[in-house]
C-alpha positions as a Markdown table, in Angstrom:
| # | Residue | x | y | z |
|---|---|---|---|---|
| 1 | Met | 116.6 | 175.1 | -113.8 |
| 2 | Ile | 117.0 | 174.1 | -110.1 |
| 3 | Ser | 115.4 | 171.3 | -108.2 |
| 4 | Phe | 115.8 | 169.7 | -104.7 |
| 5 | Pro | 116.2 | 165.9 | -104.9 |
| 6 | Asn | 115.0 | 164.5 | -101.6 |
| 7 | Ala | 115.9 | 161.4 | -99.5 |
| 8 | Lys | 113.7 | 158.5 | -98.6 |
| 9 | Ile | 113.4 | 156.2 | -95.6 |
| 10 | Asn | 112.4 | 152.5 | -95.4 |
| 11 | Leu | 109.4 | 151.8 | -93.2 |
| 12 | Gly | 110.2 | 148.1 | -92.6 |
| 13 | Leu | 112.5 | 146.1 | -94.9 |
| 14 | Asn | 112.0 | 142.3 | -95.2 |
| 15 | Ile | 114.3 | 140.1 | -97.2 |
| 16 | Leu | 111.9 | 137.5 | -98.5 |
| 17 | Ser | 114.0 | 135.1 | -100.7 |
| 18 | Lys | 117.1 | 134.8 | -102.8 |
| 19 | Arg | 116.6 | 134.7 | -106.5 |
| 20 | Glu | 118.3 | 132.5 | -109.1 |
| 21 | Asp | 120.0 | 135.6 | -110.6 |
| 22 | Gly | 121.7 | 136.3 | -107.2 |
| 23 | Tyr | 119.5 | 139.2 | -106.2 |
| 24 | His | 116.9 | 139.1 | -103.4 |
| 25 | Asn | 113.2 | 139.7 | -103.3 |
| 26 | Ile | 112.3 | 142.3 | -100.7 |
| 27 | Ser | 109.3 | 144.1 | -99.2 |
| 28 | Ser | 109.4 | 147.6 | -97.9 |
| 29 | Cys | 107.6 | 150.9 | -97.8 |
| 30 | Phe | 109.6 | 153.8 | -99.2 |
| 31 | Tyr | 108.6 | 157.1 | -97.8 |
| 32 | Pro | 110.0 | 160.5 | -99.1 |
| 33 | Val | 111.5 | 162.8 | -96.5 |
| 34 | Pro | 112.6 | 166.5 | -97.0 |
| 35 | Trp | 116.3 | 166.1 | -96.6 |
| 36 | Cys | 117.4 | 167.4 | -100.0 |
| 37 | Asp | 120.3 | 168.0 | -102.3 |
| 38 | Ile | 120.3 | 170.9 | -104.7 |
| 39 | Leu | 120.5 | 170.1 | -108.4 |
| 40 | Glu | 121.0 | 172.8 | -111.2 |
| 41 | Ile | 121.0 | 172.1 | -114.9 |
| 42 | Ile | 121.7 | 174.9 | -117.4 |
| 43 | Pro | 122.5 | 174.8 | -121.2 |
| 44 | Ser | 126.2 | 174.5 | -122.0 |
| 45 | Asp | 128.5 | 174.3 | -125.0 |
| 46 | Gln | 129.8 | 171.0 | -123.7 |
| 47 | Leu | 128.5 | 168.3 | -121.4 |
| 48 | Lys | 129.8 | 169.0 | -117.9 |
| 49 | Phe | 129.2 | 167.7 | -114.3 |
| 50 | Thr | 130.4 | 169.6 | -111.2 |
| 51 | Ser | 129.7 | 169.2 | -107.6 |
| 52 | Ser | 130.0 | 170.9 | -104.2 |
| 53 | Gly | 129.1 | 170.0 | -100.6 |
| 54 | Ile | 129.8 | 166.5 | -99.5 |
| 55 | Gly | 132.5 | 164.9 | -101.7 |
| 56 | Ile | 131.2 | 162.3 | -104.2 |
| 57 | Pro | 133.5 | 159.3 | -104.7 |
| 58 | Gly | 134.3 | 158.0 | -108.2 |
| 59 | Asp | 134.8 | 159.5 | -111.6 |
| 60 | Glu | 132.7 | 162.6 | -112.1 |
| 61 | Ser | 132.3 | 161.8 | -115.8 |
| 62 | Asn | 130.4 | 158.6 | -114.8 |
| 63 | Asn | 128.2 | 160.2 | -112.1 |
| 64 | Leu | 124.6 | 158.9 | -112.1 |
| 65 | Cys | 123.3 | 162.3 | -113.2 |
| 66 | Ile | 125.6 | 162.2 | -116.3 |
| 67 | Gln | 124.4 | 158.6 | -116.9 |
| 68 | Ala | 120.8 | 159.8 | -116.8 |
| 69 | Tyr | 121.6 | 162.5 | -119.4 |
| 70 | Arg | 123.3 | 160.0 | -121.7 |
| 71 | Leu | 120.4 | 157.6 | -121.4 |
| 72 | Leu | 118.0 | 160.3 | -122.7 |
| 73 | Lys | 120.5 | 161.5 | -125.3 |
| 74 | Arg | 120.4 | 158.1 | -126.9 |
| 75 | Asp | 116.7 | 158.5 | -127.7 |
| 76 | Phe | 116.3 | 162.3 | -128.0 |
| 77 | Asn | 118.4 | 165.0 | -129.7 |
| 78 | Ile | 118.9 | 167.0 | -126.5 |
| 79 | Pro | 121.7 | 169.6 | -126.4 |
| 80 | Asn | 124.7 | 169.7 | -124.0 |
| 81 | Val | 124.1 | 170.8 | -120.4 |
| 82 | His | 126.1 | 171.7 | -117.3 |
| 83 | Ile | 124.8 | 169.7 | -114.3 |
| 84 | His | 125.8 | 171.0 | -110.9 |
| 85 | Leu | 125.0 | 169.0 | -107.8 |
| 86 | His | 125.3 | 170.4 | -104.3 |
| 87 | Lys | 125.5 | 167.3 | -102.2 |
| 88 | Ile | 123.8 | 167.5 | -98.7 |
| 89 | Ile | 122.2 | 164.0 | -98.2 |
| 90 | Pro | 124.8 | 161.7 | -96.7 |
| 91 | Ile | 126.3 | 159.1 | -99.1 |
| 92 | Gly | 126.0 | 155.4 | -98.3 |
| 93 | Ala | 123.5 | 156.0 | -95.5 |
| 94 | Gly | 120.5 | 154.1 | -96.8 |
| 95 | Leu | 118.7 | 157.3 | -97.7 |
| 96 | Gly | 118.7 | 156.9 | -101.5 |
| 97 | Gly | 120.3 | 160.3 | -102.2 |
| 98 | Gly | 122.2 | 159.2 | -105.4 |
| 99 | Ser | 119.1 | 157.5 | -106.8 |
| 100 | Ser | 117.1 | 160.7 | -106.1 |
| 101 | Asp | 119.7 | 162.8 | -107.9 |
| 102 | Cys | 119.5 | 160.5 | -110.9 |
| 103 | Ala | 115.7 | 160.5 | -111.1 |
| 104 | Phe | 115.4 | 164.3 | -110.7 |
| 105 | Thr | 117.9 | 164.7 | -113.5 |
| 106 | Leu | 115.6 | 162.7 | -115.8 |
| 107 | Lys | 112.6 | 164.7 | -114.7 |
| 108 | Met | 114.4 | 168.1 | -115.1 |
| 109 | Leu | 115.7 | 167.2 | -118.6 |
| 110 | Lys | 112.2 | 166.1 | -119.6 |
| 111 | Asp | 110.8 | 169.5 | -118.5 |
| 112 | Met | 113.7 | 171.6 | -119.9 |
| 113 | Phe | 113.5 | 170.1 | -123.4 |
| 114 | Cys | 109.7 | 169.3 | -123.5 |
| 115 | Leu | 110.2 | 165.6 | -124.0 |
| 116 | Lys | 107.0 | 163.7 | -124.4 |
| 117 | Leu | 107.6 | 161.1 | -121.7 |
| 118 | Ser | 105.1 | 159.7 | -119.2 |
| 119 | Asp | 106.0 | 159.0 | -115.6 |
| 120 | Asp | 105.9 | 155.3 | -116.4 |
| 121 | Gln | 108.4 | 155.8 | -119.2 |
| 122 | Leu | 110.7 | 157.8 | -116.9 |
| 123 | Glu | 110.5 | 155.0 | -114.4 |
| 124 | Asn | 111.7 | 152.6 | -117.1 |
| 125 | Tyr | 114.7 | 154.8 | -117.8 |
| 126 | Ala | 115.4 | 155.2 | -114.1 |
| 127 | Gly | 115.2 | 151.5 | -113.5 |
| 128 | Thr | 118.2 | 150.9 | -115.8 |
| 129 | Leu | 120.3 | 153.1 | -113.6 |
| 130 | Gly | 119.5 | 151.6 | -110.1 |
| 131 | Ser | 116.8 | 149.7 | -108.3 |
| 132 | Asp | 115.8 | 152.7 | -106.1 |
| 133 | Cys | 115.8 | 155.3 | -108.9 |
| 134 | Pro | 112.3 | 154.7 | -110.2 |
| 135 | Phe | 110.7 | 155.4 | -106.9 |
| 136 | Phe | 111.8 | 159.1 | -107.0 |
| 137 | Ile | 109.9 | 159.7 | -110.3 |
| 138 | Lys | 106.5 | 159.9 | -108.6 |
| 139 | Asn | 108.1 | 160.4 | -105.2 |
| 140 | Lys | 105.1 | 159.3 | -103.1 |
| 141 | Pro | 104.8 | 156.7 | -100.3 |
| 142 | Thr | 105.0 | 153.4 | -102.0 |
| 143 | Met | 105.0 | 149.7 | -101.2 |
| 144 | Val | 108.0 | 148.2 | -102.9 |
| 145 | Ser | 108.6 | 144.5 | -103.8 |
| 146 | Gly | 110.6 | 142.3 | -106.2 |
| 147 | Thr | 114.2 | 143.5 | -106.2 |
| 148 | Gly | 112.9 | 147.0 | -105.4 |
| 149 | Asn | 111.4 | 147.5 | -108.9 |
| 150 | Gln | 107.7 | 146.7 | -108.3 |
| 151 | Phe | 105.5 | 149.4 | -106.9 |
| 152 | Lys | 102.1 | 149.7 | -105.3 |
| 153 | Thr | 100.8 | 152.9 | -104.0 |
| 154 | Thr | 99.8 | 153.3 | -100.4 |
| 155 | Ser | 97.5 | 155.8 | -98.6 |
| 156 | Leu | 99.9 | 156.0 | -95.7 |
| 157 | Ser | 100.5 | 159.5 | -94.5 |
| 158 | Leu | 102.9 | 160.7 | -91.7 |
| 159 | Ser | 101.7 | 164.3 | -92.1 |
| 160 | Gly | 101.8 | 166.1 | -88.8 |
| 161 | Asn | 104.6 | 164.0 | -87.4 |
| 162 | Ala | 108.2 | 165.1 | -86.8 |
| 163 | Ile | 111.2 | 163.1 | -88.0 |
| 164 | Val | 114.8 | 163.1 | -86.9 |
| 165 | Ile | 117.4 | 161.3 | -89.1 |
| 166 | Ala | 120.9 | 160.7 | -87.8 |
| 167 | Tyr | 123.8 | 159.4 | -89.8 |
| 168 | Pro | 126.7 | 158.2 | -87.6 |
| 169 | Lys | 129.2 | 158.4 | -90.5 |
| 170 | Ile | 129.5 | 154.6 | -90.8 |
| 171 | His | 129.7 | 153.2 | -94.3 |
| 172 | Ile | 128.1 | 149.7 | -94.6 |
| 173 | Ser | 128.5 | 148.0 | -98.0 |
| 174 | Thr | 125.6 | 146.1 | -99.5 |
| 175 | Leu | 127.8 | 142.9 | -99.4 |
| 176 | Glu | 128.3 | 143.3 | -95.7 |
| 177 | Ala | 124.6 | 144.0 | -95.1 |
| 178 | Tyr | 123.5 | 140.9 | -96.9 |
| 179 | Ala | 126.1 | 138.6 | -95.4 |
| 180 | Gly | 124.2 | 138.1 | -92.2 |
| 181 | Ile | 120.7 | 137.7 | -93.8 |
| 182 | Thr | 118.6 | 134.6 | -93.8 |
| 183 | Pro | 115.7 | 135.3 | -96.1 |
| 184 | Met | 112.2 | 134.4 | -94.7 |
| 185 | Ile | 108.6 | 135.4 | -95.1 |
| 186 | Pro | 107.4 | 137.3 | -92.0 |
| 187 | Glu | 104.3 | 136.4 | -90.1 |
| 188 | Gln | 102.7 | 139.8 | -90.9 |
| 189 | Ser | 103.3 | 141.9 | -94.0 |
| 190 | Ile | 104.6 | 145.4 | -93.9 |
| 191 | Met | 101.5 | 146.7 | -95.6 |
| 192 | Asp | 99.4 | 145.3 | -92.8 |
| 193 | Ile | 101.6 | 146.6 | -90.1 |
| 194 | Ile | 101.8 | 150.2 | -91.4 |
| 195 | Ser | 98.0 | 150.3 | -91.5 |
| 196 | Glu | 98.0 | 150.1 | -87.7 |
| 197 | Pro | 98.7 | 153.0 | -85.3 |
| 198 | Ile | 102.4 | 154.1 | -85.2 |
| 199 | Phe | 102.8 | 153.1 | -81.6 |
| 200 | Asn | 102.2 | 149.5 | -82.6 |
| 201 | Trp | 105.1 | 149.5 | -85.1 |
| 202 | Lys | 107.9 | 149.2 | -82.5 |
| 203 | Ser | 107.3 | 145.5 | -81.8 |
| 204 | Lys | 106.2 | 144.6 | -85.3 |
| 205 | Leu | 107.9 | 146.7 | -88.1 |
| 206 | Lys | 111.4 | 145.3 | -88.7 |
| 207 | Asn | 114.4 | 146.1 | -90.9 |
| 208 | Asp | 115.9 | 142.6 | -91.4 |
| 209 | Phe | 119.4 | 144.2 | -91.8 |
| 210 | Glu | 119.4 | 145.2 | -88.2 |
| 211 | Lys | 119.7 | 141.6 | -87.0 |
| 212 | Thr | 123.4 | 141.5 | -87.5 |
| 213 | Leu | 124.4 | 145.1 | -88.2 |
| 214 | Leu | 123.3 | 146.4 | -84.8 |
| 215 | Lys | 125.6 | 143.8 | -83.2 |
| 216 | Asn | 128.5 | 144.8 | -85.4 |
| 217 | Tyr | 127.9 | 148.5 | -85.0 |
| 218 | Pro | 126.7 | 149.3 | -81.4 |
| 219 | Glu | 126.7 | 153.0 | -82.3 |
| 220 | Ile | 123.6 | 152.4 | -84.5 |
| 221 | Ile | 121.6 | 150.7 | -81.7 |
| 222 | Asn | 122.7 | 153.4 | -79.3 |
| 223 | Ile | 121.1 | 156.1 | -81.6 |
| 224 | Lys | 117.9 | 154.0 | -82.0 |
| 225 | Glu | 117.6 | 153.6 | -78.2 |
| 226 | Leu | 118.3 | 157.3 | -77.7 |
| 227 | Met | 115.4 | 158.2 | -80.0 |
| 228 | Tyr | 113.0 | 156.0 | -78.0 |
| 229 | Glu | 114.4 | 157.5 | -74.8 |
| 230 | Tyr | 113.4 | 161.0 | -76.1 |
| 231 | Gly | 109.9 | 160.0 | -77.0 |
| 232 | Ala | 110.0 | 158.5 | -80.5 |
| 233 | Asn | 106.9 | 156.5 | -81.4 |
| 234 | Tyr | 109.0 | 154.5 | -83.8 |
| 235 | Ala | 112.7 | 154.3 | -84.7 |
| 236 | Ser | 114.6 | 152.2 | -87.2 |
| 237 | Met | 117.7 | 152.0 | -89.4 |
| 238 | Thr | 116.8 | 152.8 | -93.0 |
| 239 | Gly | 117.8 | 150.6 | -95.9 |
| 240 | Ser | 121.1 | 148.8 | -95.3 |
| 241 | Gly | 122.2 | 151.6 | -93.0 |
| 242 | Ser | 123.7 | 153.3 | -91.3 |
| 243 | Ala | 121.3 | 156.2 | -91.0 |
| 244 | Val | 118.6 | 155.9 | -88.2 |
| 245 | Phe | 115.3 | 157.7 | -88.1 |
| 246 | Gly | 112.8 | 158.4 | -85.4 |
| 247 | Ile | 109.2 | 159.5 | -85.8 |
| 248 | Phe | 107.8 | 161.8 | -83.1 |
| 249 | Asn | 104.3 | 163.1 | -82.5 |
| 250 | Asn | 104.7 | 166.7 | -83.6 |
| 251 | Lys | 108.0 | 168.1 | -82.2 |
| 252 | Val | 111.3 | 166.8 | -81.0 |
| 253 | Ala | 113.0 | 167.5 | -77.7 |
| 254 | Gly | 115.7 | 170.0 | -78.3 |
| 255 | Asn | 118.2 | 168.0 | -76.2 |
| 256 | Leu | 118.0 | 165.1 | -78.5 |
| 257 | Leu | 119.4 | 167.1 | -81.4 |
| 258 | Asp | 122.1 | 168.5 | -79.3 |
| 259 | Val | 123.2 | 165.0 | -78.2 |
| 260 | Leu | 123.1 | 163.5 | -81.7 |
| 261 | Ser | 124.9 | 166.4 | -83.3 |
| 262 | Lys | 128.0 | 165.6 | -81.4 |
| 263 | Lys | 128.5 | 162.3 | -83.2 |
| 264 | Cys | 126.2 | 162.3 | -86.2 |
| 265 | Ile | 125.1 | 164.3 | -89.3 |
| 266 | Ile | 121.4 | 165.0 | -88.5 |
| 267 | Gly | 118.3 | 166.2 | -90.2 |
| 268 | Ser | 115.1 | 167.2 | -88.4 |
| 269 | Tyr | 111.9 | 167.9 | -90.2 |
| 270 | Gln | 108.1 | 168.3 | -90.0 |
| 271 | Leu | 106.4 | 165.8 | -92.3 |
């Protein structure tokens, strides 16, 4: 069985408050985008994980896909499998690729072995593996709150627009991203802003991590400004970075992709 775990972008990201447990309450809109990995799971005599494409750091035996398998194995008598992941989505870019791989593993195992699990139950499993993982179970535009674990559906559709995503090969740790954050409640909620026309978003829809990270990494703001120069209706860093996306009317000027490809890993798609 083969599937194609996709990435997501953050349309706005507000850090609202710090919690007693040390985590933060956030608000964001997660939106799926078609930059995909390739995930294959087949029956096997022994549990095995292999990968190709972009190198995945850490011990392969503890990869999120393997963790997802073991989570279901505790509750269901499923046989051993060989999981192979061809990694295409950049790692540590704010695109949620690892979380997507994890969630798609859960969904594939459910289908392969006819497990009687609802989407809500799969979300509960996914939530034990990472805060972004549950989003990819239903994989639809979603308003996210709490620590990233509370969902509310949204009717937002970017269908008909084009998107360019550029990853400047800069790794930003979560610790570094939060170091410059002063939590606060914004004057206007992300849900209200995204209900307005996209051309209003530029002055209103903010990613709070940009406040300090753009100062520390001028390459990121250069990419964002370049996207506006080439006609983006909206551009922003996604998550805690460092990938930047631009939303365009229906097509992207070819020169932009040529310029970005000299210094970034890029994806360009119709939504």
